[in-house]
N, C-alpha and C positions, 0 to 999 in steps of 0.2 A: 503494499499500500504506499502510496505517496500522495501528498495533498499540498494545497496552497491556500492558506487563509486570505492572503492578499487578493488572489484571483477567485477564491471560492470554489475550488474543485477537489475532488477526490478520485484517484485512479486505483481500482482494485486489481491486484495482480492474480490473474487465473493461470495456474500452472500450464506449461506447454503452449502458450499463446504469444510468444515473443514478448513476455512481459518485462524481462530484463532490459531489452532494448527500449521499450516504451518508457519504463521507469527512468532510465538514464537520460533520455531526451527531455522528459519533463524536469528532471533535476537540473540539467545543464542549461536548457533554453527557456523554461517557463516557470522558474522560481519554485520548483517543486521541493517540498520539505519532507524528508524521510522520518522526521521526528528525532527523539533522542537516540534511538537505534532503529535500524531498519527492521520492520515487522512486515514480512513479505505477504504471505497468503492469508490475509484477514478478510472476514466478511463484514457485514453491516453491524452485527451485534458487538464485535470487538472494536470495530472503528467508533461506535458511539461511546464505549468505555474510555477509549484513548483520546477521542477528540471532542466528546460532548454531543448529546442528542441534537441540540439546537443547531450546531454547525453541520452535522451530518444531514439533517433534514433540509437546510437551506443550501447546501453545496450542490454543485453539478457533479453527478457521479457517473462514471464510466468505467468500462472494462472491455475485454476482448473475449469473443466466442470462437471456438474452432470445432470443425467437424469431428465428433467423437470417433468415427472410424479412422481418422487420421491420427488422433491422439493415441489410440489404442496401438497403432503401428509404431509410433514414436516410443511408447512405453516398452513394447516388445523389443525394439532395436537397442534401446538403452540397456535392457536386461541382457540381450543376446551378446552385445559388445562390452558388457561390464563398464558402462560409461563412467569415466573419471575413476575407475577401479573401486567404485563405491561399494559394490556387492562383495568385494573381498577385503574391505577395510572395516574391521569391527567398530571403529570409532564413528563410522557413519550409520550404523544400525540403529533402529528405533529403540531397542532394548538397552542400548548404551548412550541414550540420549541424542542420537542422530535422527534423521528423517527416512531412512530405509526400513519399511515394515517387513515383517517376517514373510508375507506372501511373496515379496519380490525375491527374497533369498531362496525360497522353495522353487519358484518359477526359474531362477537362474540355473539351479541344478537340473531342472526338467528340460530346459532349452539346451544346455550343454550336453545332455544325453541324446540329443538328436531330434527334439520336438519341432515340427514345422510351426508356421504361424497359426494354422488351423488348430493343431493339437494344443498350442498355447491358449487359444481362445477358448477351446472346449474345456479346459481345466481352470482358467483364471479370468474369464470374461466377467464374472460376478465381482472379482476384485477391482478390475478395471472400471467397471460401472460405478462401484462403490466410491472410488476415488473421485468421480465426477459429480455425484449427487449433491455433496454440500454446497456446490456453487449455483444451484437452481435459484436460491434466494437472491444472490448477487445479480444474476441475469434478469430476474423479474423486478427488482427494485431499482436497478440502474436507470439513469435518464437516457443513456445512450450506450448501446452495445455494438462495438466495432466487430467486424468479421476478420478472422486471421487471413483468410483467403484474399481479402482486398484491404489489408491493414494500411498500405501506403496511400490509399484513397481515402479510407475512413478517418485516419488519424488528423489529418488537416481539418476535416469536418468537425471533429470533436474539439480541436483548438478554437475554432470559430464559435462553437456553442458556448465555450468559456467566455468568449467576448475578446479573444486575442486574434492576431493574425499569424498564420504559420511562418516560422523564420527560415525553414529550409525542409527539404524532403527528409522523411524519417530515415536514418541511416540503416543499412543492412548489416547486422552483426551475426556471428555464429552461423554463416552460411555453409551448409553441407554440400560439397559438390559430388556428382555422380550418384546422388540418391534416387532411388526408384520412386515413382509416384505411388502414393499410398493405395490407390485403387488396385495396383498390381499384386498386392498381397491377398486380395479377396477372390480366391477360386470359389467354386461352388460350395465346398466344405466350409471354408471360413466365413462366407457370406451367410450360409444357412445358420451357423452358430450365432453370428453377430445379430441377425434379424430377430432372434428370439431373446438374446441377452440384453440388447440395446434398446428394446422397446420402451422401458421407462423413461429414457433420456429424451424421447421424442416429445414428452410433455413440456419441455422447456428449452430444448435446442432444435433449431430448424436445420435439417440436413436431408440430403437425397441419397438414395441407395444406388450404388453403381451396378453395372452388369457384371456377372461373374467373369473373371479374368482367366483365360484358358492356359496361360503359360506364366503363372506367377511363381514365386519363390518356392511354394510348396511342391510343384511339379518339377522345378528345375533341380531341387536338392531334397529328394524324398528321404525320409527317415529310414535308416537301415537297421533300426533296432525296434523291439517291441517295448513300448513305453507303458509303464504301469499307470493306473488310474490314480489321481491325486487322492490321498487319504483324507478323511474327514478332519482328523486331528494329526496333521503331519508333524513329525519330529522336527525340532529346530536344528538347523545345520550346526 
């Protein structure tokens, strides 16, 4: 979260929506204030405790929404590649005060054993959905919801809603080269799992379903091992 009492705005940082780029731009160019310490992924309730109900109700509030099918692929790839070595660094784990929950650690072992994206979804789609559900109130209460898919067009519009003029195009940070489009991960298997699991998200996120991709990562790199079903109470790594 970042805010400006001078300009009367609050930006809520939704994970996996280029929030770090947006946050930095607001701080550098639009008098954004992170507070005493940066409190990243806060919703309205905690914002009211930090900033006061009166300011939150009067401020222009905005955030960014991203297609959950795309977010799920991002989560899978961060698990598959052990992004920033977080999954093998105990200091990053939730049980030790970090942000990595146990389900991601279990999923890491599952993916390392050869699970395809469809296999991953079949076992962990409920966890992926659960990580998105808390943001429904932010999307519903925000005055303006930018779309990740058109962020470079929506961000200047948000700035104008605040009553300011955009000073420059939003910079592009953390650009991943050679990345597959997320729709390529959804073969018939993965898409069928996603349609059932992601249904609750359609109540507050607007997104379209792609056609099944015939030559996605699942078919290019099929699992050569027989994977066990995820246990109800999996042992911690």
